[in-house]
C-alpha positions, 0 to 999 in steps of 0.5 A: 446312758451307756455302761462302761465295760472294763475287764476286772483283774483276776483275783488269783495270785500265785504265791512263792510256793506256786500255790494259787490263792484267791483274792489276796487271802491265804485261801487256795483256789483248790478250796474254792473249786472243791467246795464248788464241785461238792455243790456249795454255792458262792454264798456258802463258800463265802460263809465258810471262808469269811476272808473271801469276797463274794465277787472274788469267789464268783471270779474264781469259779468263772475262771475254773469253768472257763479253764477247767482242763488247766485247773484240774491239771493244776489240782492233780499236781497239787494232790500228787505233791501233797501225797509225796510230802505225806509219804516223806513225813511218814518216813521221817516221823513214823505215825504208828504209836504216835498217840502213845508216845505223846501221852507218855511224853505228857506223863513224863512232863507232868511227873517232872513238875 
């Protein structure tokens, strides 16, 4: 008996925001790679993110290991984008004193009832 060997399709898809998602879920590749690099096994990642299939996690890790420079470049770009968005939001919405503003708003609403 011979084993029919066939290439499996990659369980990675880029969404409309250019974020690579794993296995048809909303879980980004970043999440799987960071967990793996932090020492989590594929099984631990599946436990943390039950929407992911174990085979898709292994495939994502395999892709990362086989394309490490490209994936790490992608991750650096995502981190830079996240920092830029955070800075933009902090300019638009000053984080200083936010707790006090929210508590004051809550008091105003409860007094109005």
